[in-house]
C-alpha positions as CSV (number, residue, x, y, z in Angstrom):
1,M,60.7,-17.5,-16.7
2,G,58.2,-20.2,-16.2
3,T,55.1,-19.5,-14.1
4,H,52.3,-21.4,-12.4
5,K,49.2,-20.7,-14.5
6,G,50.8,-17.7,-16.2
7,G,52.6,-19.5,-19.0
8,L,56.2,-18.5,-20.1
9,N,57.6,-15.0,-19.8
10,F,60.6,-14.6,-22.1
11,F,63.2,-11.9,-21.8
12,N,65.8,-11.4,-24.6
13,P,68.4,-8.7,-23.8
14,N,69.3,-8.6,-27.5
15,I,65.9,-7.2,-28.5
16,W,65.4,-3.4,-28.1
17,P,63.4,-2.0,-26.4
18,Y,63.7,-4.4,-23.5
19,N,60.5,-6.2,-22.6
20,F,59.1,-9.6,-21.8
21,I,57.2,-11.7,-24.4
22,R,54.5,-13.8,-22.8
23,Y,53.6,-17.2,-24.2
24,Q,50.4,-18.7,-23.0
25,K,48.0,-21.5,-24.0
26,N,45.5,-20.4,-26.6
27,P,42.8,-23.1,-27.3
28,I,42.3,-22.0,-30.9
29,N,46.0,-21.9,-31.8
30,D,47.7,-25.3,-32.0
31,S,51.1,-23.6,-32.1
32,S,50.6,-22.0,-28.7
33,L,51.9,-23.3,-25.3
34,S,50.1,-26.5,-24.4
35,D,49.6,-25.6,-20.8
36,N,50.1,-22.4,-18.7
37,R,51.7,-24.3,-15.8
38,V,55.4,-24.3,-16.7
39,I,57.5,-26.5,-14.5
40,S,60.9,-26.8,-16.3
41,L,63.0,-25.0,-18.9
42,C,66.1,-26.2,-20.8
43,E,68.2,-24.6,-23.5
44,D,69.7,-27.0,-26.1
45,S,72.9,-26.6,-28.1
46,Q,71.0,-24.8,-30.9
47,N,69.6,-22.2,-28.4
48,N,66.1,-23.6,-28.6
49,I,64.1,-23.6,-25.3
50,W,62.4,-26.8,-24.3
51,I,59.5,-26.1,-22.0
52,G,58.1,-28.8,-19.6
53,T,54.5,-28.2,-18.5
54,E,52.5,-29.8,-15.8
55,G,49.5,-30.8,-17.9
56,G,50.5,-30.4,-21.5
57,G,53.7,-32.2,-22.0
58,L,56.8,-30.9,-23.7
59,N,56.9,-27.8,-25.9
60,F,59.8,-25.9,-27.6
61,L,60.5,-22.4,-28.6
62,I,62.8,-21.7,-31.5
63,L,64.7,-18.5,-30.6
64,K,65.9,-17.9,-34.1
65,Q,62.3,-17.1,-35.1
66,I,61.9,-14.4,-32.5
67,H,62.8,-10.9,-33.8
68,Y,61.8,-7.3,-33.1
69,Q,59.1,-5.8,-35.2
70,E,58.0,-2.1,-35.2
């Protein structure tokens, strides 16, 4: 779920316990979201999520790298 100024809230029903993972811009982390104003989302054929932002351009999220950790 893209938000205006709140970044990206990601819900994966395959990860237990169910919860949202929030991705936001972190100025000291170059791998973070480039802007918290998310205006578009698209899933490609490899299940990666492309994230269009209002002021930071295009980002992507590799779903294969998301996993549950205790």
